[in-house]
TIVEX-726410 format. One line per 8 residues: number of its first residue (from 1); their letters; for each residue x, y, z of N, C-alpha, C, O, CB. Coordinates in Angstrom, 1 decimal, always signed. Atoms other than C-alpha are relative to their C-alpha. Glycine has a CB too. Layout:
! TIVEX-726410
NUM = A = X,Y,Z,X,Y,Z,X,Y,Z,X,Y,Z,X,Y,Z  ...
! end
This chain:
! TIVEX-726410
1 = MTLDLLPI = +0.3,+0.8,-1.4,-10.3,-1.8,-5.7,+1.9,+0.9,+0.8,+3.0,+1.4,+0.5,-0.1,-2.6,-0.3  -0.7,-0.4,-0.9,-8.4,-0.8,-3.1,+1.0,-0.4,+0.5,+0.8,-1.5,+1.0,-0.5,+0.2,+0.6  -1.2,+0.7,-0.8,-4.7,-1.2,-1.5,-0.4,-1.7,+0.5,-0.4,-2.9,+0.1,+0.3,+1.0,+1.8  +0.1,+1.5,-1.2,-5.6,-3.4,+1.4,-1.5,-0.9,+0.2,-2.1,-1.4,+1.1,+0.3,+0.7,+1.8  +1.0,+1.3,+0.9,-8.4,-5.5,-0.6,+1.0,-0.8,-0.7,+0.5,-1.9,-1.2,-1.4,+0.7,-1.3  -0.7,+0.7,+1.3,-5.6,-6.9,-2.8,+0.4,-1.6,+0.6,+1.2,-1.7,+1.6,+1.6,+1.1,-0.5  -0.4,+1.2,-0.4,-5.1,-10.6,-2.2,+1.7,-1.0,+0.3,+2.4,-1.2,-0.7,-0.9,-0.5,-0.8  -1.1,-0.4,-0.5,-2.0,-11.6,-0.2,+0.8,-1.1,-2.0,+0.6,-2.0,-2.7,+0.3,-0.6,+2.2
9 = GQRARIVA = -0.3,+0.9,+1.4,+0.2,-12.2,-3.4,+0.4,+0.1,-1.4,+1.2,-0.3,-2.3,-0.9,-0.6,-0.2  +0.2,+0.3,+1.1,-1.4,-11.3,-5.8,+0.5,+1.4,-0.5,+0.5,+2.2,+0.4,-1.3,-0.5,-0.2  -0.7,-1.3,+0.6,+0.4,-7.8,-8.3,-0.3,+1.3,-0.1,-0.5,+1.8,-1.2,+0.2,-0.1,-1.2  +0.6,-0.8,+1.0,-0.6,-5.2,-8.7,+0.4,+1.4,-0.5,+1.6,+1.4,-0.6,-1.2,+0.1,+0.4  -0.7,-0.3,+0.5,-0.2,-1.8,-10.1,-1.4,+1.6,+0.9,-2.6,+1.6,+1.0,+0.6,-0.6,-1.7  +1.4,-0.3,-0.4,-1.4,+1.5,-8.0,+0.0,+0.8,-1.1,+0.9,+1.1,-1.8,-0.5,+0.6,+1.4  +0.0,-0.8,+1.8,-2.9,+3.5,-10.9,-1.0,+1.6,+1.0,-1.5,+2.6,+0.5,-1.6,-1.3,-2.0  +0.4,-2.0,-0.6,-4.2,+6.6,-7.9,+0.5,-0.2,+1.5,+0.9,-1.2,+2.0,-2.3,+0.8,+0.1
17 = VDWPRLAQ = -0.5,+0.3,-1.6,-3.4,+8.1,-4.2,-1.1,+0.7,+0.2,-1.6,+1.3,-0.8,+1.6,+0.5,+0.7  +0.7,-1.8,-0.4,-5.7,+10.7,-2.3,+0.6,+0.2,+1.3,+0.2,+0.0,+2.5,-2.0,+0.2,+0.1  -1.2,-0.3,-0.8,-2.5,+11.7,-1.1,-0.7,+1.2,+1.3,+0.0,+1.3,+2.3,+1.3,+0.8,-1.2  +0.5,-1.2,-0.9,-5.0,+14.9,+1.0,-0.8,-0.7,+1.5,-1.1,+0.0,+2.4,-1.0,+1.0,-1.1  +0.2,+1.4,-0.8,-6.3,+11.7,+3.2,+0.6,-0.2,+0.7,+0.2,-0.8,+1.7,-0.2,-1.0,-0.4  -1.1,+0.6,-1.4,-2.9,+11.1,+5.1,+0.3,+1.3,+0.0,-0.2,+2.3,-0.7,+1.6,-1.3,-0.2  -1.4,-1.0,-1.1,-0.4,+13.3,+7.0,+0.6,+0.1,-1.1,+0.8,-0.8,-1.8,+1.3,-0.8,+1.5  -1.1,-0.3,+0.7,+1.7,+15.6,+4.9,+1.5,-0.9,+0.0,+2.2,-1.1,-0.9,+0.2,+1.1,+0.5
25 = EEAQRLRA = -1.4,+0.5,+0.0,+4.7,+13.8,+6.7,-0.3,-1.8,-0.5,+0.5,-2.6,-1.0,+0.7,+0.2,+1.9  +0.9,+1.4,+0.2,+3.0,+10.5,+6.1,+0.2,-0.3,-1.9,+0.8,-1.2,-2.6,-2.2,+0.6,+0.6  -0.3,+0.2,+1.7,+2.8,+11.0,+2.3,+1.0,+0.5,-0.4,+1.0,+0.6,-1.6,-0.7,+0.5,-0.9  -0.9,-0.6,+0.6,+6.0,+12.5,+2.1,+1.0,-1.5,-0.1,+1.8,-1.8,-1.0,+0.5,+1.4,+0.9  -0.6,+0.8,+0.0,+7.0,+9.1,+3.6,+0.5,-0.6,-0.9,+1.6,-0.8,-1.4,-0.3,-0.6,+0.4  -0.1,+0.9,+1.0,+5.7,+7.3,+1.3,+0.2,-0.3,-1.1,+0.2,-1.3,-1.8,-0.5,-0.3,-0.1  -0.5,-0.4,+1.5,+6.7,+8.8,-1.4,+1.6,-0.2,-0.3,+2.4,-0.3,-1.2,-0.3,+1.5,-0.3  -2.5,+0.1,+0.5,+10.7,+8.6,-0.9,+0.1,-1.0,+0.1,+1.3,-1.2,-0.2,+1.7,+0.7,+1.2
33 = LGIDVGAR = +0.5,+1.7,+0.1,+9.7,+4.5,-0.6,-0.3,-0.5,-0.9,-0.4,-1.7,-0.7,-0.8,-0.5,+0.5  +0.1,+0.0,+0.6,+9.0,+4.5,-3.5,-1.8,-0.5,-0.4,-2.2,-0.6,-1.6,+1.0,-0.3,-0.1  +1.0,+0.2,-0.1,+5.3,+3.7,-2.8,-1.2,+1.6,-0.4,-1.9,+2.2,+0.3,+0.3,-0.5,+1.3  +1.5,-0.6,+0.7,+2.9,+6.0,-5.3,-0.1,-0.4,-1.7,+0.8,-1.1,-2.1,+0.0,+1.8,+0.1  +0.3,+0.2,+0.8,+1.3,+5.9,-8.7,+1.3,-0.3,-1.1,+2.4,+0.2,-1.3,-1.0,+0.8,-0.1  -0.9,+1.5,+1.2,+2.9,+3.3,-11.5,+0.3,-0.7,+1.0,-0.3,-1.7,+0.9,+1.6,+0.3,-1.2  +0.0,+1.3,-0.6,+4.1,+1.2,-8.7,-0.5,-1.5,+0.2,-1.6,-2.2,+0.3,-0.1,+0.4,+0.5  +0.7,+1.2,+0.4,+4.4,-1.8,-8.9,-0.4,-1.0,+2.1,+0.3,-1.1,+3.1,+1.7,-1.1,-1.5
41 = VAIAHRGV = +0.1,+0.8,-1.2,+2.9,-3.8,-5.8,-0.6,-1.4,+0.2,-1.1,-2.2,-0.6,-0.7,+0.7,+0.6  +0.4,+1.2,+0.1,+2.2,-6.5,-3.8,-0.6,-0.7,+1.5,+0.1,-0.3,+2.4,+1.2,-0.7,-0.6  -0.2,-0.2,-2.0,+1.0,-7.6,+0.1,+0.8,-1.6,+0.0,+0.5,-2.6,-0.7,-2.2,+0.0,+1.4  -0.4,+0.6,+0.0,+3.3,-9.9,+1.0,-0.7,-0.8,+1.8,-0.7,-2.0,+2.0,+1.3,+0.4,-0.5  +1.1,+0.7,-0.8,+0.9,-10.4,+5.0,-0.2,+1.3,+0.4,+0.4,+2.3,+0.4,+0.1,-1.3,+1.2  +0.2,-0.8,-1.1,-1.0,-9.1,+6.8,-0.2,-0.1,+1.6,-0.4,-1.2,+2.2,-0.9,+0.4,-0.5  -0.2,+0.8,-1.7,-1.0,-9.0,+10.6,-1.3,+0.1,+0.2,-2.2,+0.7,-0.3,+1.0,+0.9,+1.5  +0.8,+1.0,-0.7,-3.1,-11.1,+13.0,-0.9,+1.2,+1.1,-1.9,+0.8,+1.7,+1.1,-1.2,+0.9
49 = FAGRDPLA = +0.5,-0.9,-0.6,-4.1,-7.4,+14.8,-1.6,+0.1,-0.1,-2.2,-0.4,-1.0,+0.7,+1.0,-0.4  +1.9,-0.3,+0.4,-7.9,-6.6,+15.0,+0.0,+1.5,-1.2,+0.1,+2.7,-1.1,-1.1,+0.8,+2.1  +0.6,-1.4,+1.4,-8.7,-4.4,+11.6,+1.1,-0.7,-0.9,+1.2,-0.2,-2.0,+0.4,+2.4,+0.3  -0.9,+0.1,+0.8,-5.6,-6.5,+10.3,+1.2,+0.7,-0.3,+1.7,+0.9,-1.4,-0.5,-0.2,-0.7  -1.2,-1.0,+0.5,-2.6,-4.3,+10.8,+1.1,-0.3,+0.6,+0.4,-0.7,+1.5,-0.1,+1.5,+0.2  -0.1,-1.8,+1.7,-0.2,-3.0,+10.0,-0.5,-2.0,-1.6,-1.0,-3.1,-1.7,+4.0,+1.7,-0.6  -0.7,+1.0,+1.9,+0.7,-5.1,+5.8,+1.0,+0.3,-0.3,+1.6,+1.4,-0.5,-0.6,+0.2,-1.6  -1.2,-0.1,+0.7,+3.2,-6.2,+4.7,+0.3,+0.0,-1.7,+0.0,-0.8,-2.5,+0.8,-0.9,+0.6
57 = VTVGRMTV = +0.7,-1.1,+1.6,+3.3,-4.2,+1.4,+1.5,-0.1,-0.9,+2.5,+0.6,-0.4,-0.6,+2.6,+0.4  -1.3,+0.2,+0.1,+6.3,-5.6,-1.1,-0.4,+1.1,-1.8,-1.2,+1.1,-2.6,+0.6,-2.0,+0.0  -0.3,-1.2,+0.9,+7.5,-2.5,-3.4,+1.2,-0.2,-0.2,+2.3,+0.2,+0.4,-0.2,+1.3,+0.5  -1.6,+0.5,+0.2,+10.1,-4.0,-5.4,+0.8,-1.0,+0.5,+0.3,-2.1,+0.5,+0.8,+0.8,+0.3  -0.5,+1.2,-0.6,+12.4,-5.9,-3.8,+0.4,+0.5,+0.9,+1.6,+0.7,+0.9,+0.9,-0.9,-0.6  -0.1,-1.0,-0.6,+11.8,-3.8,-0.8,-1.6,-0.8,+0.7,-2.7,-1.0,+0.2,+0.3,+1.7,-1.0  +1.5,+0.3,-0.7,+9.1,-5.1,+1.7,+0.1,+1.1,+0.9,+1.2,+1.3,+1.3,-0.4,-1.6,+0.8  +0.0,-1.0,-0.8,+7.6,-1.9,+4.1,-1.3,-0.3,+0.7,-2.2,-0.6,-0.1,+0.2,+1.3,-0.7
65 = ALRRMHAM = +0.9,+0.1,+0.1,+4.9,-2.1,+6.5,-0.3,+1.5,-0.4,+0.2,+2.6,-0.5,-0.5,-0.7,+0.8  +1.5,-1.3,+0.2,+1.5,-0.2,+5.7,-0.6,+0.1,+0.9,-0.6,-1.0,+1.5,-1.3,-0.3,-0.9  +0.9,+0.0,-0.6,-0.9,+1.3,+8.3,-1.6,-0.1,-1.5,-1.9,+0.6,-2.5,+0.4,+1.3,+1.1  +0.9,+0.2,+1.0,-4.2,-0.3,+6.6,-0.2,+1.0,-0.3,+0.2,+1.4,-1.4,-1.1,-0.7,+0.1  +0.9,-1.8,+0.6,-6.1,+3.4,+6.7,+0.6,+0.5,-0.8,+0.1,+1.2,-1.7,-0.2,+1.4,+1.0  -1.1,-1.0,+1.5,-2.4,+4.7,+4.4,-0.6,-1.2,-1.2,-1.2,-0.8,-2.1,+2.6,+0.0,+0.2  +1.0,+0.4,+1.4,-3.7,+1.3,+1.8,-1.3,+0.4,+0.0,-1.9,+0.0,-1.0,-0.2,-1.6,-0.3  +1.1,-0.2,+0.0,-6.8,+2.4,+2.4,-0.1,+1.2,-0.9,-1.0,+1.7,-1.5,-0.6,-0.1,+1.3
73 = AMEVESD = -0.2,-1.5,+1.4,-6.0,+5.4,+0.2,+0.7,+0.1,-1.5,+1.1,+1.1,-2.1,+0.9,+1.4,+0.6  -0.6,-0.5,+0.6,-4.7,+4.1,-2.4,-0.5,-1.4,-0.8,-0.5,-2.5,-0.3,+1.3,+0.6,+0.4  +0.3,+0.9,+0.8,-6.0,+2.2,-5.6,+0.7,-0.8,-1.2,+1.2,-0.6,-2.2,-0.9,+0.4,-0.2  -1.0,+1.1,+1.4,-4.6,-0.3,-7.6,-0.9,-1.1,-0.8,-2.0,-1.6,-0.5,+1.4,-1.3,+0.9  +0.4,+0.9,+1.2,-5.0,-2.6,-10.8,+1.0,-0.7,+0.4,+2.2,-0.6,+0.7,+0.0,+0.5,-1.5  -1.6,+1.1,+0.3,-4.0,-6.1,-11.2,+0.3,+0.2,-0.6,-0.2,+1.1,-1.3,+0.4,-1.3,-0.2  -0.9,+0.2,+0.9,-1.5,-7.0,-13.2,+0.0,-1.0,-0.8,+0.9,-1.1,-1.6,+1.0,-0.1,+0.4
! end
């Protein structure tokens, strides 16, 4: 499943990222934040606007906001 479909609060591990789908600058920023293959993540909150953007994603002890289109490029596996 992709990260955008992960239920709120469920922990998962990123198993694949479609980096070419993202702009190079965005991919570099996400990697700098630790969002890459092997990272353990969870959805903390979904936005209330149309498309449910942004997603608040917990990575370790940090929470980052991701666009849904970025989360759709990440395959996750439940822990």
